[in-house]
N, CA, C and O atoms as a GROMACS GRO file, in nm:
protein
  296
    1UNK      N    1  -0.525  -0.773  -0.871
    1UNK     CA    2  -0.501  -0.646  -0.920
    1UNK      C    3  -0.357  -0.616  -0.899
    1UNK      O    4  -0.319  -0.644  -0.786
    2UNK      N    5  -0.272  -0.570  -0.971
    2UNK     CA    6  -0.162  -0.536  -0.953
    2UNK      C    7  -0.138  -0.374  -0.967
    2UNK      O    8  -0.180  -0.310  -1.063
    3UNK      N    9  -0.072  -0.321  -0.870
    3UNK     CA   10  -0.033  -0.164  -0.886
    3UNK      C   11   0.114  -0.123  -0.872
    3UNK      O   12   0.200  -0.176  -0.802
    4UNK      N   13   0.127   0.001  -0.967
    4UNK     CA   14   0.280   0.034  -0.956
    4UNK      C   15   0.268   0.152  -0.855
    4UNK      O   16   0.172   0.229  -0.854
    5UNK      N   17   0.373   0.158  -0.774
    5UNK     CA   18   0.382   0.255  -0.665
    5UNK      C   19   0.517   0.334  -0.692
    5UNK      O   20   0.621   0.270  -0.707
    6UNK      N   21   0.517   0.463  -0.699
    6UNK     CA   22   0.631   0.539  -0.747
    6UNK      C   23   0.642   0.658  -0.620
    6UNK      O   24   0.541   0.700  -0.564
    7UNK      N   25   0.747   0.694  -0.594
    7UNK     CA   26   0.786   0.819  -0.502
    7UNK      C   27   0.940   0.826  -0.515
    7UNK      O   28   1.007   0.727  -0.543
    8UNK      N   29   0.986   0.931  -0.498
    8UNK     CA   30   1.137   0.939  -0.492
    8UNK      C   31   1.188   0.906  -0.621
    8UNK      O   32   1.154   0.952  -0.730
    9UNK      N   33   1.290   0.804  -0.590
    9UNK     CA   34   1.347   0.735  -0.695
    9UNK      C   35   1.324   0.598  -0.715
    9UNK      O   36   1.389   0.527  -0.791
   10UNK      N   37   1.200   0.551  -0.625
   10UNK     CA   38   1.162   0.400  -0.621
   10UNK      C   39   1.052   0.387  -0.699
   10UNK      O   40   0.968   0.476  -0.703
   11UNK      N   41   1.042   0.280  -0.767
   11UNK     CA   42   0.919   0.243  -0.831
   11UNK      C   43   0.899   0.078  -0.787
   11UNK      O   44   0.988  -0.004  -0.811
   12UNK      N   45   0.793   0.048  -0.730
   12UNK     CA   46   0.776  -0.114  -0.700
   12UNK      C   47   0.615  -0.156  -0.720
   12UNK      O   48   0.523  -0.076  -0.740
   13UNK      N   49   0.609  -0.249  -0.712
   13UNK     CA   50   0.471  -0.295  -0.740
   13UNK      C   51   0.399  -0.379  -0.606
   13UNK      O   52   0.461  -0.424  -0.509
   14UNK      N   53   0.275  -0.384  -0.627
   14UNK     CA   54   0.203  -0.435  -0.506
   14UNK      C   55   0.096  -0.530  -0.570
   14UNK      O   56   0.070  -0.508  -0.688
   15UNK      N   57   0.032  -0.632  -0.508
   15UNK     CA   58  -0.080  -0.713  -0.563
   15UNK      C   59  -0.219  -0.689  -0.447
   15UNK      O   60  -0.212  -0.717  -0.327
   16UNK      N   61  -0.335  -0.635  -0.513
   16UNK     CA   62  -0.421  -0.619  -0.388
   16UNK      C   63  -0.501  -0.764  -0.396
   16UNK      O   64  -0.529  -0.818  -0.503
   17UNK      N   65  -0.533  -0.816  -0.269
   17UNK     CA   66  -0.616  -0.905  -0.262
   17UNK      C   67  -0.726  -0.904  -0.306
   17UNK      O   68  -0.788  -0.797  -0.309
   18UNK      N   69  -0.786  -1.030  -0.359
   18UNK     CA   70  -0.928  -1.050  -0.393
   18UNK      C   71  -1.038  -1.047  -0.288
   18UNK      O   72  -1.106  -1.143  -0.251
   19UNK      N   73  -1.046  -0.912  -0.242
   19UNK     CA   74  -1.136  -0.908  -0.125
   19UNK      C   75  -1.270  -0.759  -0.171
   19UNK      O   76  -1.240  -0.673  -0.253
   20UNK      N   77  -1.381  -0.761  -0.113
   20UNK     CA   78  -1.430  -0.635  -0.119
   20UNK      C   79  -1.373  -0.512  -0.128
   20UNK      O   80  -1.373  -0.439  -0.227
   21UNK      N   81  -1.304  -0.486   0.025
   21UNK     CA   82  -1.248  -0.356   0.038
   21UNK      C   83  -1.129  -0.347  -0.071
   21UNK      O   84  -1.128  -0.240  -0.133
   22UNK      N   85  -1.046  -0.426  -0.099
   22UNK     CA   86  -0.934  -0.408  -0.227
   22UNK      C   87  -0.990  -0.366  -0.357
   22UNK      O   88  -0.940  -0.278  -0.426
   23UNK      N   89  -1.116  -0.444  -0.397
   23UNK     CA   90  -1.165  -0.438  -0.558
   23UNK      C   91  -1.236  -0.290  -0.542
   23UNK      O   92  -1.225  -0.215  -0.640
   24UNK      N   93  -1.300  -0.248  -0.440
   24UNK     CA   94  -1.350  -0.122  -0.442
   24UNK      C   95  -1.214   0.004  -0.378
   24UNK      O   96  -1.229   0.126  -0.377
   25UNK      N   97  -1.143  -0.041  -0.352
   25UNK     CA   98  -1.043   0.049  -0.296
   25UNK      C   99  -1.102   0.172  -0.211
   25UNK      O  100  -1.057   0.286  -0.199
   26UNK      N  101  -1.236   0.104  -0.146
   26UNK     CA  102  -1.307   0.183  -0.041
   26UNK      C  103  -1.290   0.111   0.107
   26UNK      O  104  -1.318  -0.007   0.124
   27UNK      N  105  -1.244   0.191   0.206
   27UNK     CA  106  -1.229   0.130   0.316
   27UNK      C  107  -1.227   0.245   0.401
   27UNK      O  108  -1.167   0.350   0.379
   28UNK      N  109  -1.312   0.210   0.524
   28UNK     CA  110  -1.276   0.322   0.668
   28UNK      C  111  -1.153   0.280   0.760
   28UNK      O  112  -1.121   0.184   0.830
   29UNK      N  113  -1.094   0.420   0.716
   29UNK     CA  114  -0.990   0.444   0.816
   29UNK      C  115  -0.980   0.588   0.924
   29UNK      O  116  -0.958   0.700   0.878
   30UNK      N  117  -0.997   0.565   1.063
   30UNK     CA  118  -1.016   0.677   1.116
   30UNK      C  119  -0.918   0.819   1.056
   30UNK      O  120  -0.966   0.931   1.072
   31UNK      N  121  -0.813   0.806   1.002
   31UNK     CA  122  -0.738   0.896   0.953
   31UNK      C  123  -0.723   0.926   0.796
   31UNK      O  124  -0.663   1.020   0.744
   32UNK      N  125  -0.802   0.811   0.729
   32UNK     CA  126  -0.802   0.808   0.604
   32UNK      C  127  -0.659   0.812   0.529
   32UNK      O  128  -0.639   0.864   0.420
   33UNK      N  129  -0.558   0.745   0.616
   33UNK     CA  130  -0.423   0.722   0.544
   33UNK      C  131  -0.418   0.584   0.470
   33UNK      O  132  -0.495   0.489   0.482
   34UNK      N  133  -0.313   0.595   0.395
   34UNK     CA  134  -0.276   0.470   0.324
   34UNK      C  135  -0.147   0.428   0.410
   34UNK      O  136  -0.065   0.511   0.447
   35UNK      N  137  -0.136   0.293   0.438
   35UNK     CA  138  -0.007   0.272   0.504
   35UNK      C  139   0.036   0.150   0.458
   35UNK      O  140  -0.032   0.052   0.425
   36UNK      N  141   0.188   0.170   0.458
   36UNK     CA  142   0.260   0.041   0.418
   36UNK      C  143   0.345   0.013   0.535
   36UNK      O  144   0.403   0.088   0.614
   37UNK      N  145   0.337  -0.107   0.526
   37UNK     CA  146   0.396  -0.200   0.678
   37UNK      C  147   0.507  -0.258   0.610
   37UNK      O  148   0.495  -0.307   0.498
   38UNK      N  149   0.633  -0.253   0.682
   38UNK     CA  150   0.726  -0.353   0.647
   38UNK      C  151   0.824  -0.431   0.755
   38UNK      O  152   0.941  -0.469   0.744
   39UNK      N  153   0.733  -0.437   0.862
   39UNK     CA  154   0.742  -0.526   0.947
   39UNK      C  155   0.618  -0.566   1.012
   39UNK      O  156   0.514  -0.511   0.976
   40UNK      N  157   0.618  -0.667   1.117
   40UNK     CA  158   0.491  -0.731   1.134
   40UNK      C  159   0.404  -0.590   1.221
   40UNK      O  160   0.453  -0.484   1.260
   41UNK      N  161   0.297  -0.626   1.229
   41UNK     CA  162   0.186  -0.502   1.290
   41UNK      C  163   0.070  -0.571   1.351
   41UNK      O  164   0.024  -0.671   1.294
   42UNK      N  165   0.018  -0.529   1.459
   42UNK     CA  166  -0.089  -0.583   1.536
   42UNK      C  167  -0.221  -0.524   1.472
   42UNK      O  168  -0.213  -0.417   1.412
   43UNK      N  169  -0.357  -0.599   1.482
   43UNK     CA  170  -0.449  -0.572   1.446
   43UNK      C  171  -0.507  -0.427   1.509
   43UNK      O  172  -0.472  -0.403   1.625
   44UNK      N  173  -0.576  -0.345   1.454
   44UNK     CA  174  -0.608  -0.228   1.468
   44UNK      C  175  -0.737  -0.184   1.430
   44UNK      O  176  -0.749  -0.160   1.310
   45UNK      N  177  -0.854  -0.164   1.514
   45UNK     CA  178  -0.977  -0.146   1.451
   45UNK      C  179  -0.965  -0.023   1.344
   45UNK      O  180  -0.898   0.077   1.369
   46UNK      N  181  -1.031  -0.042   1.231
   46UNK     CA  182  -1.015   0.049   1.112
   46UNK      C  183  -0.903   0.022   1.025
   46UNK      O  184  -0.901   0.077   0.915
   47UNK      N  185  -0.815  -0.050   1.058
   47UNK     CA  186  -0.674  -0.130   0.970
   47UNK      C  187  -0.734  -0.233   0.874
   47UNK      O  188  -0.776  -0.334   0.930
   48UNK      N  189  -0.746  -0.227   0.755
   48UNK     CA  190  -0.777  -0.337   0.683
   48UNK      C  191  -0.668  -0.358   0.571
   48UNK      O  192  -0.628  -0.266   0.500
   49UNK      N  193  -0.629  -0.476   0.563
   49UNK     CA  194  -0.543  -0.535   0.493
   49UNK      C  195  -0.582  -0.554   0.353
   49UNK      O  196  -0.659  -0.644   0.318
   50UNK      N  197  -0.524  -0.460   0.264
   50UNK     CA  198  -0.573  -0.475   0.088
   50UNK      C  199  -0.475  -0.543   0.006
   50UNK      O  200  -0.511  -0.577  -0.107
   51UNK      N  201  -0.331  -0.573   0.052
   51UNK     CA  202  -0.264  -0.632  -0.035
   51UNK      C  203  -0.130  -0.687   0.029
   51UNK      O  204  -0.120  -0.734   0.142
   52UNK      N  205  -0.028  -0.670  -0.067
   52UNK     CA  206   0.127  -0.719  -0.020
   52UNK      C  207   0.200  -0.655  -0.133
   52UNK      O  208   0.152  -0.646  -0.246
   53UNK      N  209   0.326  -0.607  -0.098
   53UNK     CA  210   0.412  -0.583  -0.150
   53UNK      C  211   0.487  -0.710  -0.264
   53UNK      O  212   0.496  -0.826  -0.224
   54UNK      N  213   0.522  -0.681  -0.365
   54UNK     CA  214   0.556  -0.781  -0.438
   54UNK      C  215   0.715  -0.815  -0.432
   54UNK      O  216   0.755  -0.931  -0.448
   55UNK      N  217   0.799  -0.708  -0.407
   55UNK     CA  218   0.932  -0.700  -0.374
   55UNK      C  219   0.955  -0.677  -0.237
   55UNK      O  220   0.869  -0.687  -0.150
   56UNK      N  221   1.083  -0.644  -0.217
   56UNK     CA  222   1.119  -0.615  -0.091
   56UNK      C  223   1.075  -0.481  -0.050
   56UNK      O  224   1.023  -0.399  -0.126
   57UNK      N  225   1.104  -0.462   0.098
   57UNK     CA  226   1.046  -0.342   0.172
   57UNK      C  227   1.169  -0.226   0.168
   57UNK      O  228   1.159  -0.134   0.250
   58UNK      N  229   1.263  -0.225   0.095
   58UNK     CA  230   1.369  -0.133   0.077
   58UNK      C  231   1.311  -0.003   0.064
   58UNK      O  232   1.332   0.080   0.152
   59UNK      N  233   1.227   0.032  -0.056
   59UNK     CA  234   1.185   0.139  -0.070
   59UNK      C  235   1.090   0.219   0.038
   59UNK      O  236   1.066   0.339   0.033
   60UNK      N  237   1.042   0.131   0.132
   60UNK     CA  238   0.963   0.212   0.229
   60UNK      C  239   1.063   0.270   0.372
   60UNK      O  240   1.026   0.336   0.469
   61UNK      N  241   1.168   0.228   0.347
   61UNK     CA  242   1.281   0.255   0.433
   61UNK      C  243   1.327   0.426   0.428
   61UNK      O  244   1.372   0.495   0.520
   62UNK      N  245   1.303   0.458   0.312
   62UNK     CA  246   1.326   0.607   0.266
   62UNK      C  247   1.245   0.681   0.357
   62UNK      O  248   1.131   0.652   0.392
   63UNK      N  249   1.313   0.781   0.391
   63UNK     CA  250   1.269   0.892   0.480
   63UNK      C  251   1.254   1.008   0.392
   63UNK      O  252   1.309   1.031   0.284
   64UNK      N  253   1.151   1.094   0.473
   64UNK     CA  254   1.116   1.226   0.400
   64UNK      C  255   0.962   1.203   0.347
   64UNK      O  256   0.888   1.105   0.358
   65UNK      N  257   0.940   1.345   0.280
   65UNK     CA  258   0.817   1.363   0.219
   65UNK      C  259   0.830   1.379   0.070
   65UNK      O  260   0.911   1.458   0.021
   66UNK      N  261   0.749   1.302  -0.002
   66UNK     CA  262   0.732   1.290  -0.163
   66UNK      C  263   0.586   1.278  -0.205
   66UNK      O  264   0.502   1.237  -0.126
   67UNK      N  265   0.563   1.307  -0.306
   67UNK     CA  266   0.464   1.306  -0.403
   67UNK      C  267   0.458   1.154  -0.437
   67UNK      O  268   0.559   1.095  -0.475
   68UNK      N  269   0.355   1.102  -0.427
   68UNK     CA  270   0.317   0.940  -0.445
   68UNK      C  271   0.248   0.927  -0.539
   68UNK      O  272   0.149   0.999  -0.547
   69UNK      N  273   0.278   0.823  -0.652
   69UNK     CA  274   0.190   0.792  -0.773
   69UNK      C  275   0.165   0.670  -0.762
   69UNK      O  276   0.261   0.597  -0.737
   70UNK      N  277   0.028   0.608  -0.778
   70UNK     CA  278  -0.005   0.481  -0.786
   70UNK      C  279  -0.101   0.480  -0.901
   70UNK      O  280  -0.200   0.551  -0.922
   71UNK      N  281  -0.038   0.366  -0.979
   71UNK     CA  282  -0.144   0.344  -1.126
   71UNK      C  283  -0.174   0.171  -1.114
   71UNK      O  284  -0.098   0.094  -1.056
   72UNK      N  285  -0.284   0.137  -1.173
   72UNK     CA  286  -0.341   0.023  -1.174
   72UNK      C  287  -0.278  -0.042  -1.302
   72UNK      O  288  -0.294   0.007  -1.414
   73UNK      N  289  -0.222  -0.132  -1.282
   73UNK     CA  290  -0.126  -0.227  -1.382
   73UNK      C  291  -0.219  -0.339  -1.474
   73UNK      O  292  -0.203  -0.361  -1.594
   74UNK      N  293  -0.323  -0.406  -1.385
   74UNK     CA  294  -0.420  -0.501  -1.463
   74UNK      C  295  -0.540  -0.496  -1.363
   74UNK      O  296  -0.643  -0.560  -1.386
   0.00000   0.00000   0.00000
């Protein structure tokens, strides 16, 4: 499944993996946050990888607080 993600002046897409958490978009995370990583990361309990960004990570380098919109594309 593809998603469109928009915030500030950025619009990009991501692809969810074919896995039960990604299909349900239901997962346990201690703080309830959705996280995007732009570099390598270590495994942590409660952190479930749901998919990948389709393009570059440049939008994730934008600092600040913005409303976020996520839409299902397919």
